[in-house]
C-alpha positions, -999 to +999 in steps of 0.1 A: +083-117-798+045-103-811+014-123-811-009-123-833-045-108-832-058-146-835-032-161-809-043-130-786-080-139-793-075-176-784-052-168-756-082-148-743-108-179-747-086-201-732-083-174-699-117-174-698-128-206-702-106-212-674-119-187-650-156-201-656-142-237-647-129-224-617-156-203-607-177-238-614-158-255-594-160-234-562-197-230-571-200-267-564-176-268-533-196-240-516-231-258-527-215-294-510-205-274-483-241-261-469-251-295-481-230-310-456-238-281-430-275-289-432-273-326-425-250-316-395-269-291-382-301-303-387-301-330-359-291-301-333-320-277-346-345-302-344-338-315-310-334-282-295-369-273-308-386-304-298-374-300-265-401-267-262-430-288-272-461-290-248-466-311-221-494-329-237-470-340-262-442-349-244-456-390-237-458-393-278-437-409-296-408-379-313-421-360-339-414-329-361-414-296-342-437-279-369-464-304-355-462-293-324-492-272-310-470-250-294-437-239-277-431-245-238-406-250-213-426-281-193-398-302-204-370-283-188-393-282-159-396-316-155-363-321-162-351-297-133-375-315-109-357-347-107-333-352-080-318-319-071-326-299-100-304-296-133-283-270-121-270-292-095-263-318-117-248-295-146-227-274-113-209-312-107-205-323-151-185-282-148-164-289-121-155-321-133-148-312-171-129-281-158-112-299-134-102-324-159-092-302-189-068-281-163-053-309-150-045-326-186-027-294-195-011-288-171+005-324-171+005-327-207+024-295-213+050-304-186+056-335-202+050-325-237+077-300-233+102-326-214+098-350-243+105-324-270+135-304-252+149-328-226+173-361-234+170-388-206+172-422-208+144-447-223+129-411-236+114-427-264+106-461-250+091-446-225+069-424-251+059-454-268+049-471-239+027-440-231+009-439-267+000-478-260-017-473-234-041-452-257-047-487-277-061-502-242-099-500-238-112-482-210-136-510-200-114-530-194-092-510-165-126-498-150-123-524-120-083-519-113-091-480-113-122-487-090-097-506-065-073-479-064-096-452-057-110-469-028-077-478-013-073-440-018-107-426-005-120-412-034-145-435-043-174-419-049-161-386-055-159-357-082-121-351-073-117-387-080-134-386-112-113-362-125-087-378-119-096-411-137-106-389-167-073-368-165-054-404-166-070-418-197-068-382-219-031-380-206-017-401-236-030-384-262-024-352-248+010-355-241+011-365-283-001-337-291+025-314-263+051-329-279+044-319-314+034-285-307+068-282-293+087-300-318+076-270-341+091-242-321+125-234-336+152-237-305+168-205-317+138-188-302+145-207-268+183-202-270+176-164-273+152-166-243+181-184-224+205-157-233+181-129-222+184-151-188+152-170-188+156-207-180+133-236-165+097-227-156+102-189-165+110-200-201+084-224-204+055-198-192+066-168-208+078-179-243+069-213-250+036-216-238+023-186-259+033-201-290+019-235-288-010-221-273-035-233-298-016-269-288-029-261-251-065-252-262-070-283-284-057-306-257-079-287-231-108-290-255-111-323-259-101-330-223-137-309-217-154-325-240-145-361-231-156-355-192-187-338-202-202-369-219-184-398-200-211-418-188-198-454-178-169-441-155-195-416-139-222-446-135-196-467-118-172-444-098-203-427-082-226-439-058-248-409-042-269-396-064-258-356-051-230-362-073-244-374-103-229-357-138-255-352-165-252-379-183-258-403-156-289-379-149-301-388-184-299-423-179-325-416-151-346-395-172-346-422-204-353-450-181-388-436-167-414-460-150-425-492-168-398-483-199-419-456-206-398-425-218-400-389-214-397-375-247-398-339-240-372-345-207-351-363-229-348-339-254-343-311-232-317-326-215-296-332-247-302-297-252-286-288-218-256-312-225-253-297-266-253-262-256-219-259-235-202-277-262-214-259-293-206-232-273-170-236-267-159-255-295-173-217-317-152-199-294-119-221-296-125-235-333-090-216-344-073-224-319-087-261-319-079-261-360-043-248-353-035-269-325-048-304-349-026-293-374+003-286-356+037-305-362+022-317-395+045-294-416+074-303-396 
């Protein structure tokens, strides 16, 4: 059935209007994304630029960076002059964050694989109890955790802090890894068993590369939590040389007679933000894939 000239022209106009409408929607979408990105990035950029204000302006309330007389690293020098130096406290935070991420990944991967593939008594009940611990406020278990660390000789220890942080992150990590393993077809596992792989070798050589985005997501969550956590580090650590960066920032912000060294505060915030931003930008594609694992199961 052939189309008349008028019908062809009308169809062309409708296609043109649809293309124009789609172009308008796409432009509005990109414009909205740019505005949202600017809103999120502006505080980060302003904080980083404010940390380079001259020492003469550091004691005044925070001002826009363009109002400063020039650029200076005096704020970072004052921050480094506190206690054992900023590098020492950064090393403490890095040790705690990496240790927490590694321990959480190890235990969550093994537990998630067990809950996904194995059958054992009260499997669903145990999994629900693990998830239920997410609802318990962390502040309510500080005293029991402190007593346990004292009994184990791990109070005022960075290793004890790693164990506490990993314990807090494990329920979410186990949930993430269980969902990640559920998305892997069992046929892949059966084929690997036919090739002679079993047990831990099967998990390391076959399953782990497939669920690698989920592993990255669990590790990233644990790292960011341990890097920024303040309350437990303040309660469990009593030696100033073992303080982490968030506790150091409390000392910077307190000042003398209630005064606040805004330059040192902005420098400390910049130091704390930098590793998180770099790590997230490097691993963002794995992070997004790991979060969506199991959503289409």
